C-alpha positions, 0 to 999 in steps of 0.5 A: 813930296817924298815920292818925288824924292824917291823916284829921283834915286836910280834903281840900282842904288835902291837895290844896293840899299835894300840888299845892305839893309836885308843883310844887316837885319839878318845878321843882327837877328841871327847874332842876337838870337845866338847871344840870347837877346831880343832877336826880332827887335834887333832884326827889325831895327836892322832893316830900318836904318844903316848904320845907326842901329848896327853901331848901337848893337855892336856897342851894347849887345856885342860889348865892343867897348868893354869896361875895366873891372876895378879890383881885378888886378891881384 
């Protein structure tokens, strides 16, 4: 059943999806290694799915949404 669904996807689209996943996984691996996080875990998760793990990575590792620190207004 799954093989039938995969065979209906054009080859060009499969190649584009594979390139996106490889680029995402590689970037997440290199960035996580640079920041001292679990690079192999993030690289592997980046290869599995787009863009779910990228969003999670950006929020929790890169801390895109920074919290306000209370008491810093002097």
